[in-house]
Backbone as XML, in Angstrom:
<?xml version="1.0"?>
<chain id="A" units="angstrom">
  <residue number="1" name="MET">
    <atom name="N" x="-9.566" y="-26.793" z="47.096"/>
    <atom name="CA" x="-10.742" y="-27.829" z="47.434"/>
    <atom name="C" x="-10.238" y="-28.427" z="48.719"/>
  </residue>
  <residue number="2" name="LYS">
    <atom name="N" x="-11.255" y="-28.885" z="49.521"/>
    <atom name="CA" x="-10.867" y="-29.547" z="50.708"/>
    <atom name="C" x="-11.264" y="-31.067" z="50.419"/>
  </residue>
  <residue number="3" name="TYR">
    <atom name="N" x="-10.460" y="-31.932" z="51.074"/>
    <atom name="CA" x="-10.585" y="-33.400" z="51.130"/>
    <atom name="C" x="-10.416" y="-33.877" z="52.473"/>
  </residue>
  <residue number="4" name="MET">
    <atom name="N" x="-11.061" y="-34.972" z="52.724"/>
    <atom name="CA" x="-10.925" y="-35.667" z="54.024"/>
    <atom name="C" x="-10.168" y="-36.996" z="53.710"/>
  </residue>
  <residue number="5" name="LEU">
    <atom name="N" x="-8.940" y="-37.132" z="54.331"/>
    <atom name="CA" x="-8.239" y="-38.432" z="54.213"/>
    <atom name="C" x="-8.494" y="-39.324" z="55.483"/>
  </residue>
  <residue number="6" name="LEU">
    <atom name="N" x="-9.312" y="-40.400" z="55.259"/>
    <atom name="CA" x="-9.721" y="-41.181" z="56.224"/>
    <atom name="C" x="-8.640" y="-42.405" z="56.187"/>
  </residue>
  <residue number="7" name="ILE">
    <atom name="N" x="-8.142" y="-42.544" z="57.221"/>
    <atom name="CA" x="-7.067" y="-43.393" z="57.597"/>
    <atom name="C" x="-7.621" y="-44.835" z="58.200"/>
  </residue>
  <residue number="8" name="TYR">
    <atom name="N" x="-7.482" y="-45.898" z="57.539"/>
    <atom name="CA" x="-7.973" y="-47.076" z="57.901"/>
    <atom name="C" x="-6.631" y="-48.071" z="58.055"/>
  </residue>
  <residue number="9" name="GLY">
    <atom name="N" x="-6.654" y="-48.915" z="59.127"/>
    <atom name="CA" x="-5.589" y="-49.687" z="59.598"/>
    <atom name="C" x="-6.230" y="-51.094" z="59.834"/>
  </residue>
  <residue number="10" name="PRO">
    <atom name="N" x="-5.242" y="-52.104" z="59.926"/>
    <atom name="CA" x="-5.673" y="-53.495" z="60.193"/>
    <atom name="C" x="-6.154" y="-53.590" z="61.706"/>
  </residue>
  <residue number="11" name="PRO">
    <atom name="N" x="-7.110" y="-54.354" z="61.988"/>
    <atom name="CA" x="-7.517" y="-54.516" z="63.232"/>
    <atom name="C" x="-6.364" y="-55.091" z="64.282"/>
  </residue>
  <residue number="12" name="ARG">
    <atom name="N" x="-6.277" y="-54.696" z="65.472"/>
    <atom name="CA" x="-5.245" y="-55.097" z="66.289"/>
    <atom name="C" x="-5.942" y="-55.771" z="67.414"/>
  </residue>
  <residue number="13" name="ASP">
    <atom name="N" x="-5.139" y="-56.714" z="68.082"/>
    <atom name="CA" x="-5.797" y="-57.541" z="69.113"/>
    <atom name="C" x="-5.329" y="-56.789" z="70.469"/>
  </residue>
  <residue number="14" name="ARG">
    <atom name="N" x="-4.572" y="-55.655" z="70.302"/>
    <atom name="CA" x="-4.264" y="-54.949" z="71.499"/>
    <atom name="C" x="-3.866" y="-53.356" z="71.129"/>
  </residue>
  <residue number="15" name="GLU">
    <atom name="N" x="-3.984" y="-52.491" z="72.048"/>
    <atom name="CA" x="-3.515" y="-51.137" z="71.832"/>
    <atom name="C" x="-1.922" y="-51.045" z="71.734"/>
  </residue>
  <residue number="16" name="PRO">
    <atom name="N" x="-1.422" y="-50.289" z="71.010"/>
    <atom name="CA" x="0.026" y="-50.026" z="71.072"/>
    <atom name="C" x="0.474" y="-49.665" z="72.433"/>
  </residue>
  <residue number="17" name="THR">
    <atom name="N" x="1.649" y="-49.984" z="72.780"/>
    <atom name="CA" x="2.327" y="-49.784" z="74.056"/>
    <atom name="C" x="2.738" y="-48.246" z="73.823"/>
  </residue>
  <residue number="18" name="PRO">
    <atom name="N" x="3.056" y="-47.503" z="75.173"/>
    <atom name="CA" x="3.460" y="-46.165" z="74.940"/>
    <atom name="C" x="4.744" y="-46.019" z="74.175"/>
  </residue>
  <residue number="19" name="GLU">
    <atom name="N" x="5.571" y="-47.115" z="74.337"/>
    <atom name="CA" x="6.844" y="-47.077" z="73.454"/>
    <atom name="C" x="6.708" y="-47.225" z="71.992"/>
  </residue>
  <residue number="20" name="GLU">
    <atom name="N" x="5.748" y="-48.255" z="71.694"/>
    <atom name="CA" x="5.228" y="-48.255" z="70.259"/>
    <atom name="C" x="4.664" y="-47.154" z="69.613"/>
  </residue>
  <residue number="21" name="TRP">
    <atom name="N" x="3.894" y="-46.431" z="70.456"/>
    <atom name="CA" x="3.112" y="-45.209" z="69.997"/>
    <atom name="C" x="4.315" y="-44.167" z="69.745"/>
  </residue>
  <residue number="22" name="ALA">
    <atom name="N" x="5.197" y="-44.033" z="70.737"/>
    <atom name="CA" x="6.178" y="-42.851" z="70.676"/>
    <atom name="C" x="7.170" y="-43.267" z="69.400"/>
  </residue>
  <residue number="23" name="ALA">
    <atom name="N" x="7.396" y="-44.396" z="69.232"/>
    <atom name="CA" x="8.336" y="-44.787" z="67.988"/>
    <atom name="C" x="7.469" y="-44.421" z="66.655"/>
  </residue>
  <residue number="24" name="SER">
    <atom name="N" x="6.338" y="-44.536" z="66.592"/>
    <atom name="CA" x="5.496" y="-44.349" z="65.458"/>
    <atom name="C" x="5.338" y="-42.736" z="65.073"/>
  </residue>
  <residue number="25" name="MET">
    <atom name="N" x="5.365" y="-42.008" z="66.284"/>
    <atom name="CA" x="5.039" y="-40.666" z="66.014"/>
    <atom name="C" x="6.011" y="-39.694" z="65.213"/>
  </residue>
  <residue number="26" name="PRO">
    <atom name="N" x="7.192" y="-39.818" z="65.101"/>
    <atom name="CA" x="8.073" y="-39.091" z="64.157"/>
    <atom name="C" x="7.444" y="-38.986" z="62.802"/>
  </residue>
  <residue number="27" name="GLU">
    <atom name="N" x="7.226" y="-40.206" z="62.259"/>
    <atom name="CA" x="6.743" y="-40.332" z="60.915"/>
    <atom name="C" x="5.476" y="-39.533" z="60.690"/>
  </residue>
  <residue number="28" name="TRP">
    <atom name="N" x="4.459" y="-39.692" z="61.689"/>
    <atom name="CA" x="3.148" y="-39.008" z="61.631"/>
    <atom name="C" x="3.365" y="-37.451" z="61.710"/>
  </residue>
  <residue number="29" name="GLU">
    <atom name="N" x="4.236" y="-37.112" z="62.495"/>
    <atom name="CA" x="4.663" y="-35.684" z="62.933"/>
    <atom name="C" x="5.321" y="-34.969" z="61.442"/>
  </residue>
  <residue number="30" name="ALA">
    <atom name="N" x="6.146" y="-35.845" z="60.873"/>
    <atom name="CA" x="6.750" y="-35.418" z="59.629"/>
    <atom name="C" x="5.789" y="-35.183" z="58.499"/>
  </residue>
  <residue number="31" name="PHE">
    <atom name="N" x="4.827" y="-36.144" z="58.324"/>
    <atom name="CA" x="3.642" y="-36.103" z="57.350"/>
    <atom name="C" x="2.926" y="-34.860" z="57.670"/>
  </residue>
  <residue number="32" name="GLY">
    <atom name="N" x="2.418" y="-34.546" z="58.919"/>
    <atom name="CA" x="1.732" y="-33.338" z="59.260"/>
    <atom name="C" x="2.505" y="-32.144" z="58.861"/>
  </residue>
  <residue number="33" name="GLN">
    <atom name="N" x="3.805" y="-32.057" z="59.337"/>
    <atom name="CA" x="4.612" y="-30.806" z="58.955"/>
    <atom name="C" x="4.622" y="-30.649" z="57.527"/>
  </residue>
  <residue number="34" name="GLY">
    <atom name="N" x="4.726" y="-31.726" z="56.742"/>
    <atom name="CA" x="4.928" y="-31.597" z="55.306"/>
    <atom name="C" x="3.549" y="-31.024" z="54.726"/>
  </residue>
  <residue number="35" name="LEU">
    <atom name="N" x="2.461" y="-31.388" z="55.306"/>
    <atom name="CA" x="1.160" y="-30.811" z="54.889"/>
    <atom name="C" x="1.229" y="-29.167" z="55.210"/>
  </residue>
  <residue number="36" name="ARG">
    <atom name="N" x="1.598" y="-28.893" z="56.361"/>
    <atom name="CA" x="1.839" y="-27.477" z="56.868"/>
    <atom name="C" x="2.626" y="-26.727" z="55.910"/>
  </residue>
  <residue number="37" name="ASP">
    <atom name="N" x="3.708" y="-27.291" z="55.618"/>
    <atom name="CA" x="4.764" y="-26.767" z="54.702"/>
    <atom name="C" x="4.133" y="-26.214" z="53.280"/>
  </residue>
  <residue number="38" name="HIS">
    <atom name="N" x="3.213" y="-27.070" z="52.978"/>
    <atom name="CA" x="2.571" y="-26.823" z="51.672"/>
    <atom name="C" x="1.243" y="-26.000" z="51.798"/>
  </residue>
  <residue number="39" name="ASN">
    <atom name="N" x="1.053" y="-25.521" z="52.907"/>
    <atom name="CA" x="-0.104" y="-24.899" z="53.273"/>
    <atom name="C" x="-1.509" y="-25.669" z="53.157"/>
  </residue>
  <residue number="40" name="ALA">
    <atom name="N" x="-1.396" y="-27.008" z="53.173"/>
    <atom name="CA" x="-2.518" y="-27.856" z="52.878"/>
    <atom name="C" x="-3.290" y="-28.278" z="54.033"/>
  </residue>
  <residue number="41" name="PHE">
    <atom name="N" x="-2.544" y="-28.147" z="55.268"/>
    <atom name="CA" x="-3.213" y="-28.690" z="56.484"/>
    <atom name="C" x="-4.361" y="-27.836" z="57.114"/>
  </residue>
  <residue number="42" name="VAL">
    <atom name="N" x="-5.402" y="-28.336" z="57.305"/>
    <atom name="CA" x="-6.624" y="-27.890" z="57.839"/>
    <atom name="C" x="-6.922" y="-28.430" z="59.182"/>
  </residue>
  <residue number="43" name="ASP">
    <atom name="N" x="-6.942" y="-29.800" z="59.441"/>
    <atom name="CA" x="-7.241" y="-30.391" z="60.602"/>
    <atom name="C" x="-6.808" y="-31.747" z="60.689"/>
  </residue>
  <residue number="44" name="ALA">
    <atom name="N" x="-6.650" y="-32.493" z="61.845"/>
    <atom name="CA" x="-6.395" y="-33.833" z="61.976"/>
    <atom name="C" x="-6.627" y="-34.356" z="63.319"/>
  </residue>
  <residue number="45" name="ALA">
    <atom name="N" x="-6.924" y="-35.594" z="63.433"/>
    <atom name="CA" x="-7.147" y="-36.229" z="64.851"/>
    <atom name="C" x="-7.076" y="-37.834" z="64.834"/>
  </residue>
  <residue number="46" name="PRO">
    <atom name="N" x="-6.375" y="-38.473" z="65.621"/>
    <atom name="CA" x="-6.634" y="-39.785" z="65.735"/>
    <atom name="C" x="-7.871" y="-40.045" z="66.389"/>
  </residue>
  <residue number="47" name="LEU">
    <atom name="N" x="-8.477" y="-41.385" z="66.135"/>
    <atom name="CA" x="-9.735" y="-41.617" z="66.799"/>
    <atom name="C" x="-9.425" y="-42.726" z="67.921"/>
  </residue>
  <residue number="48" name="ALA">
    <atom name="N" x="-10.417" y="-42.661" z="68.991"/>
    <atom name="CA" x="-10.185" y="-43.652" z="70.162"/>
    <atom name="C" x="-10.305" y="-45.031" z="69.542"/>
  </residue>
  <residue number="49" name="PRO">
    <atom name="N" x="-9.926" y="-46.022" z="70.219"/>
    <atom name="CA" x="-10.148" y="-47.372" z="69.675"/>
    <atom name="C" x="-11.700" y="-47.639" z="69.366"/>
  </residue>
  <residue number="50" name="THR">
    <atom name="N" x="-11.931" y="-48.609" z="68.425"/>
    <atom name="CA" x="-13.303" y="-48.919" z="68.004"/>
    <atom name="C" x="-14.127" y="-49.593" z="69.257"/>
  </residue>
  <residue number="51" name="ALA">
    <atom name="N" x="-13.509" y="-50.052" z="70.232"/>
    <atom name="CA" x="-14.102" y="-50.712" z="71.424"/>
    <atom name="C" x="-14.821" y="-49.448" z="72.141"/>
  </residue>
  <residue number="52" name="SER">
    <atom name="N" x="-14.253" y="-48.357" z="71.840"/>
    <atom name="CA" x="-15.120" y="-47.047" z="72.646"/>
    <atom name="C" x="-16.246" y="-46.580" z="71.872"/>
  </residue>
  <residue number="53" name="ALA">
    <atom name="N" x="-16.528" y="-47.121" z="70.553"/>
    <atom name="CA" x="-17.508" y="-46.633" z="69.740"/>
    <atom name="C" x="-18.995" y="-46.833" z="70.287"/>
  </residue>
  <residue number="54" name="THR">
    <atom name="N" x="-19.834" y="-45.955" z="69.943"/>
    <atom name="CA" x="-21.197" y="-46.192" z="70.258"/>
    <atom name="C" x="-21.941" y="-45.967" z="68.953"/>
  </residue>
  <residue number="55" name="THR">
    <atom name="N" x="-22.859" y="-46.784" z="68.485"/>
    <atom name="CA" x="-23.684" y="-46.707" z="67.276"/>
    <atom name="C" x="-25.018" y="-46.587" z="67.612"/>
  </residue>
  <residue number="56" name="VAL">
    <atom name="N" x="-25.782" y="-45.491" z="66.918"/>
    <atom name="CA" x="-27.159" y="-45.187" z="67.156"/>
    <atom name="C" x="-27.819" y="-45.449" z="65.822"/>
  </residue>
  <residue number="57" name="ARG">
    <atom name="N" x="-28.961" y="-46.122" z="65.951"/>
    <atom name="CA" x="-29.930" y="-46.406" z="64.794"/>
    <atom name="C" x="-31.126" y="-45.937" z="65.144"/>
  </residue>
  <residue number="58" name="VAL">
    <atom name="N" x="-31.963" y="-45.421" z="64.136"/>
    <atom name="CA" x="-33.370" y="-45.116" z="64.573"/>
    <atom name="C" x="-34.226" y="-45.815" z="63.310"/>
  </residue>
  <residue number="59" name="ARG">
    <atom name="N" x="-35.092" y="-46.705" z="63.878"/>
    <atom name="CA" x="-35.899" y="-47.488" z="62.819"/>
    <atom name="C" x="-37.486" y="-47.297" z="63.489"/>
  </residue>
  <residue number="60" name="ASN">
    <atom name="N" x="-38.298" y="-46.976" z="62.444"/>
    <atom name="CA" x="-39.710" y="-46.736" z="62.959"/>
    <atom name="C" x="-39.786" y="-46.065" z="64.319"/>
  </residue>
  <residue number="61" name="GLY">
    <atom name="N" x="-39.101" y="-45.101" z="64.326"/>
    <atom name="CA" x="-39.127" y="-44.075" z="65.395"/>
    <atom name="C" x="-38.459" y="-44.506" z="66.683"/>
  </residue>
  <residue number="62" name="GLN">
    <atom name="N" x="-37.955" y="-45.785" z="66.672"/>
    <atom name="CA" x="-37.350" y="-46.319" z="67.908"/>
    <atom name="C" x="-35.808" y="-46.260" z="67.832"/>
  </residue>
  <residue number="63" name="ARG">
    <atom name="N" x="-35.356" y="-45.714" z="68.890"/>
    <atom name="CA" x="-33.823" y="-45.536" z="68.884"/>
    <atom name="C" x="-33.119" y="-46.843" z="69.439"/>
  </residue>
  <residue number="64" name="ALA">
    <atom name="N" x="-32.036" y="-47.216" z="68.787"/>
    <atom name="CA" x="-31.368" y="-48.433" z="69.485"/>
    <atom name="C" x="-29.928" y="-47.889" z="69.551"/>
  </residue>
  <residue number="65" name="VAL">
    <atom name="N" x="-29.425" y="-48.113" z="70.670"/>
    <atom name="CA" x="-27.980" y="-47.658" z="71.030"/>
    <atom name="C" x="-27.149" y="-48.933" z="71.110"/>
  </residue>
  <residue number="66" name="THR">
    <atom name="N" x="-26.149" y="-49.148" z="70.471"/>
    <atom name="CA" x="-25.240" y="-50.345" z="70.766"/>
    <atom name="C" x="-23.833" y="-49.949" z="70.905"/>
  </residue>
  <residue number="67" name="ASP">
    <atom name="N" x="-23.075" y="-50.842" z="71.567"/>
    <atom name="CA" x="-21.788" y="-50.515" z="71.820"/>
    <atom name="C" x="-20.910" y="-50.937" z="70.613"/>
  </residue>
  <residue number="68" name="GLY">
    <atom name="N" x="-19.846" y="-50.391" z="70.266"/>
    <atom name="CA" x="-19.002" y="-50.833" z="69.144"/>
    <atom name="C" x="-19.329" y="-50.048" z="67.912"/>
  </residue>
  <residue number="69" name="PRO">
    <atom name="N" x="-18.691" y="-50.476" z="66.860"/>
    <atom name="CA" x="-18.656" y="-49.751" z="65.545"/>
    <atom name="C" x="-19.841" y="-50.178" z="64.787"/>
  </residue>
  <residue number="70" name="PHE">
    <atom name="N" x="-20.328" y="-49.581" z="63.888"/>
    <atom name="CA" x="-21.475" y="-49.616" z="62.971"/>
    <atom name="C" x="-21.486" y="-51.146" z="62.364"/>
  </residue>
  <residue number="71" name="ALA">
    <atom name="N" x="-20.246" y="-51.642" z="61.912"/>
    <atom name="CA" x="-20.278" y="-52.978" z="61.328"/>
    <atom name="C" x="-18.818" y="-53.609" z="61.519"/>
  </residue>
  <residue number="72" name="GLU">
    <atom name="N" x="-18.792" y="-54.879" z="61.475"/>
    <atom name="CA" x="-17.541" y="-55.617" z="61.573"/>
    <atom name="C" x="-16.768" y="-55.338" z="60.241"/>
  </residue>
  <residue number="73" name="THR">
    <atom name="N" x="-15.504" y="-54.910" z="60.323"/>
    <atom name="CA" x="-14.849" y="-54.590" z="59.104"/>
    <atom name="C" x="-13.475" y="-55.212" z="59.216"/>
  </residue>
  <residue number="74" name="LYS">
    <atom name="N" x="-12.739" y="-55.499" z="58.124"/>
    <atom name="CA" x="-11.410" y="-55.916" z="57.999"/>
    <atom name="C" x="-10.304" y="-54.775" z="58.496"/>
  </residue>
  <residue number="75" name="GLU">
    <atom name="N" x="-10.745" y="-53.589" z="58.174"/>
    <atom name="CA" x="-9.922" y="-52.507" z="58.648"/>
    <atom name="C" x="-10.727" y="-51.467" z="59.462"/>
  </residue>
  <residue number="76" name="TRP">
    <atom name="N" x="-9.891" y="-50.853" z="60.416"/>
    <atom name="CA" x="-10.594" y="-49.936" z="61.426"/>
    <atom name="C" x="-10.285" y="-48.511" z="61.011"/>
  </residue>
  <residue number="77" name="LEU">
    <atom name="N" x="-11.223" y="-47.417" z="61.048"/>
    <atom name="CA" x="-10.983" y="-46.254" z="60.899"/>
    <atom name="C" x="-10.259" y="-45.720" z="62.106"/>
  </residue>
  <residue number="78" name="GLY">
    <atom name="N" x="-8.939" y="-45.103" z="61.811"/>
    <atom name="CA" x="-8.132" y="-44.768" z="63.023"/>
    <atom name="C" x="-7.970" y="-43.316" z="63.215"/>
  </residue>
  <residue number="79" name="GLY">
    <atom name="N" x="-8.304" y="-42.526" z="62.200"/>
    <atom name="CA" x="-8.191" y="-41.068" z="62.116"/>
    <atom name="C" x="-8.375" y="-40.438" z="60.885"/>
  </residue>
  <residue number="80" name="TYR">
    <atom name="N" x="-8.125" y="-39.139" z="60.806"/>
    <atom name="CA" x="-8.485" y="-38.455" z="59.615"/>
    <atom name="C" x="-7.474" y="-37.131" z="59.673"/>
  </residue>
  <residue number="81" name="TYR">
    <atom name="N" x="-7.277" y="-36.807" z="58.344"/>
    <atom name="CA" x="-6.737" y="-35.351" z="58.051"/>
    <atom name="C" x="-7.775" y="-34.547" z="57.171"/>
  </residue>
  <residue number="82" name="ILE">
    <atom name="N" x="-7.958" y="-33.433" z="57.295"/>
    <atom name="CA" x="-8.603" y="-32.627" z="56.359"/>
    <atom name="C" x="-7.613" y="-31.653" z="55.798"/>
  </residue>
  <residue number="83" name="ILE">
    <atom name="N" x="-7.438" y="-31.807" z="54.479"/>
    <atom name="CA" x="-6.427" y="-31.009" z="53.616"/>
    <atom name="C" x="-7.037" y="-30.094" z="52.624"/>
  </residue>
  <residue number="84" name="ASP">
    <atom name="N" x="-6.449" y="-29.036" z="52.381"/>
    <atom name="CA" x="-6.912" y="-28.182" z="51.283"/>
    <atom name="C" x="-5.914" y="-27.896" z="50.196"/>
  </residue>
  <residue number="85" name="VAL">
    <atom name="N" x="-6.151" y="-28.635" z="49.061"/>
    <atom name="CA" x="-5.222" y="-28.666" z="47.962"/>
    <atom name="C" x="-6.055" y="-28.406" z="46.677"/>
  </residue>
  <residue number="86" name="PRO">
    <atom name="N" x="-5.177" y="-28.047" z="45.553"/>
    <atom name="CA" x="-5.953" y="-27.605" z="44.329"/>
    <atom name="C" x="-6.694" y="-28.794" z="43.700"/>
  </residue>
  <residue number="87" name="SER">
    <atom name="N" x="-6.346" y="-29.922" z="43.599"/>
    <atom name="CA" x="-7.090" y="-30.993" z="43.066"/>
    <atom name="C" x="-6.871" y="-32.534" z="43.669"/>
  </residue>
  <residue number="88" name="LEU">
    <atom name="N" x="-7.799" y="-33.285" z="43.059"/>
    <atom name="CA" x="-7.809" y="-34.651" z="43.557"/>
    <atom name="C" x="-6.319" y="-35.244" z="43.301"/>
  </residue>
  <residue number="89" name="ASP">
    <atom name="N" x="-5.737" y="-34.989" z="42.180"/>
    <atom name="CA" x="-4.314" y="-35.448" z="42.148"/>
    <atom name="C" x="-3.446" y="-35.121" z="43.227"/>
  </residue>
  <residue number="90" name="ASN">
    <atom name="N" x="-3.578" y="-33.850" z="43.741"/>
    <atom name="CA" x="-2.865" y="-33.427" z="44.965"/>
    <atom name="C" x="-3.117" y="-34.218" z="46.164"/>
  </residue>
  <residue number="91" name="ALA">
    <atom name="N" x="-4.367" y="-34.397" z="46.352"/>
    <atom name="CA" x="-4.934" y="-35.279" z="47.357"/>
    <atom name="C" x="-4.481" y="-36.699" z="47.412"/>
  </residue>
  <residue number="92" name="ILE">
    <atom name="N" x="-4.257" y="-37.295" z="46.158"/>
    <atom name="CA" x="-3.922" y="-38.609" z="45.989"/>
    <atom name="C" x="-2.441" y="-38.601" z="46.391"/>
  </residue>
  <residue number="93" name="GLU">
    <atom name="N" x="-1.495" y="-37.587" z="46.074"/>
    <atom name="CA" x="-0.158" y="-37.392" z="46.362"/>
    <atom name="C" x="-0.035" y="-37.382" z="47.843"/>
  </residue>
  <residue number="94" name="ALA">
    <atom name="N" x="-0.877" y="-36.704" z="48.625"/>
    <atom name="CA" x="-0.695" y="-36.564" z="49.972"/>
    <atom name="C" x="-1.200" y="-37.846" z="50.631"/>
  </residue>
  <residue number="95" name="ALA">
    <atom name="N" x="-2.155" y="-38.556" z="50.090"/>
    <atom name="CA" x="-2.493" y="-39.713" z="50.797"/>
    <atom name="C" x="-1.465" y="-40.819" z="50.581"/>
  </residue>
  <residue number="96" name="ALA">
    <atom name="N" x="-0.780" y="-40.830" z="49.408"/>
    <atom name="CA" x="0.321" y="-41.767" z="49.277"/>
    <atom name="C" x="1.344" y="-41.601" z="50.154"/>
  </residue>
  <residue number="97" name="MET">
    <atom name="N" x="1.691" y="-40.246" z="50.701"/>
    <atom name="CA" x="2.784" y="-40.000" z="51.770"/>
    <atom name="C" x="2.391" y="-40.347" z="53.069"/>
  </residue>
  <residue number="98" name="CYS">
    <atom name="N" x="0.978" y="-40.619" z="53.315"/>
    <atom name="CA" x="0.636" y="-40.834" z="54.771"/>
    <atom name="C" x="1.134" y="-42.173" z="55.167"/>
  </residue>
  <residue number="99" name="PRO">
    <atom name="N" x="1.687" y="-42.177" z="56.450"/>
    <atom name="CA" x="2.200" y="-43.274" z="57.057"/>
    <atom name="C" x="1.126" y="-44.449" z="57.040"/>
  </residue>
  <residue number="100" name="GLY">
    <atom name="N" x="-0.101" y="-44.066" z="57.273"/>
    <atom name="CA" x="-1.132" y="-45.044" z="57.356"/>
    <atom name="C" x="-1.301" y="-46.026" z="56.067"/>
  </residue>
  <residue number="101" name="ALA">
    <atom name="N" x="-0.934" y="-45.394" z="55.108"/>
    <atom name="CA" x="-1.153" y="-46.171" z="53.698"/>
    <atom name="C" x="-0.069" y="-47.367" z="53.564"/>
  </residue>
  <residue number="102" name="LYS">
    <atom name="N" x="0.902" y="-47.430" z="54.460"/>
    <atom name="CA" x="1.966" y="-48.436" z="54.496"/>
    <atom name="C" x="1.335" y="-49.796" z="54.865"/>
  </residue>
  <residue number="103" name="ASP">
    <atom name="N" x="0.462" y="-49.710" z="55.917"/>
    <atom name="CA" x="-0.046" y="-51.032" z="56.501"/>
    <atom name="C" x="-1.729" y="-51.068" z="56.400"/>
  </residue>
  <residue number="104" name="GLY">
    <atom name="N" x="-2.241" y="-49.934" z="55.832"/>
    <atom name="CA" x="-3.733" y="-50.027" z="55.793"/>
    <atom name="C" x="-4.119" y="-49.305" z="54.375"/>
  </residue>
  <residue number="105" name="SER">
    <atom name="N" x="-4.987" y="-48.340" z="54.547"/>
    <atom name="CA" x="-5.446" y="-47.605" z="53.370"/>
    <atom name="C" x="-5.899" y="-46.159" z="53.788"/>
  </residue>
  <residue number="106" name="VAL">
    <atom name="N" x="-6.063" y="-45.284" z="52.770"/>
    <atom name="CA" x="-6.375" y="-43.949" z="53.046"/>
    <atom name="C" x="-7.448" y="-43.663" z="51.912"/>
  </residue>
  <residue number="107" name="GLU">
    <atom name="N" x="-8.574" y="-43.481" z="52.399"/>
    <atom name="CA" x="-9.745" y="-43.114" z="51.627"/>
    <atom name="C" x="-9.963" y="-41.627" z="51.550"/>
  </residue>
  <residue number="108" name="ILE">
    <atom name="N" x="-9.961" y="-41.042" z="50.249"/>
    <atom name="CA" x="-10.050" y="-39.738" z="50.024"/>
    <atom name="C" x="-11.490" y="-39.397" z="49.576"/>
  </residue>
  <residue number="109" name="ARG">
    <atom name="N" x="-12.029" y="-38.444" z="50.469"/>
    <atom name="CA" x="-13.403" y="-37.738" z="50.222"/>
    <atom name="C" x="-13.356" y="-36.349" z="50.077"/>
  </residue>
  <residue number="110" name="PRO">
    <atom name="N" x="-13.925" y="-35.790" z="49.016"/>
    <atom name="CA" x="-14.124" y="-34.330" z="48.970"/>
    <atom name="C" x="-15.029" y="-33.918" z="49.922"/>
  </residue>
  <residue number="111" name="LEU">
    <atom name="N" x="-14.874" y="-32.735" z="50.458"/>
    <atom name="CA" x="-15.789" y="-32.177" z="51.527"/>
    <atom name="C" x="-16.792" y="-31.260" z="50.683"/>
  </residue>
  <residue number="112" name="VAL">
    <atom name="N" x="-18.075" y="-31.397" z="50.852"/>
    <atom name="CA" x="-19.057" y="-30.648" z="50.105"/>
    <atom name="C" x="-19.299" y="-29.180" z="50.850"/>
  </residue>
  <residue number="113" name="ASP">
    <atom name="N" x="-19.019" y="-28.192" z="49.929"/>
    <atom name="CA" x="-19.183" y="-26.849" z="50.313"/>
    <atom name="C" x="-20.728" y="-26.514" z="50.390"/>
  </residue>
  <residue number="114" name="LEU">
    <atom name="N" x="-21.129" y="-26.289" z="51.590"/>
    <atom name="CA" x="-22.500" y="-25.917" z="51.923"/>
    <atom name="C" x="-22.889" y="-24.478" z="51.801"/>
  </residue>
  <residue number="115" name="GLY">
    <atom name="N" x="-21.726" y="-23.643" z="51.597"/>
    <atom name="CA" x="-21.867" y="-22.302" z="51.447"/>
    <atom name="C" x="-22.059" y="-21.702" z="52.855"/>
  </residue>
  <residue number="116" name="ASP">
    <atom name="N" x="-22.472" y="-20.426" z="53.014"/>
    <atom name="CA" x="-22.463" y="-19.715" z="54.278"/>
    <atom name="C" x="-23.977" y="-19.880" z="54.829"/>
  </residue>
</chain>
């Protein structure tokens, strides 16, 4: 079964420096390699900062486009992994190993199979 791990982190007042980013990468690379080693990795990507978001709403046929995320939140969606594992219990194990769970949260959502 495929699951999406949505990685939420606390809001930051600035983007990480290149040095901070580089220092955090080995832990993320090890997590991704662990998923690959268990044949669970399907896809993953970090997201650009929330300041780069654009939100679209259509109400009564009128389109409204605004800069920024859909809503103000205490945590920001920072990226995702799609994994293919036998059960929710396996997805929970993977989410618990995700570096993002240390200072944020990882939401697990099953992907709906729409068939061919």
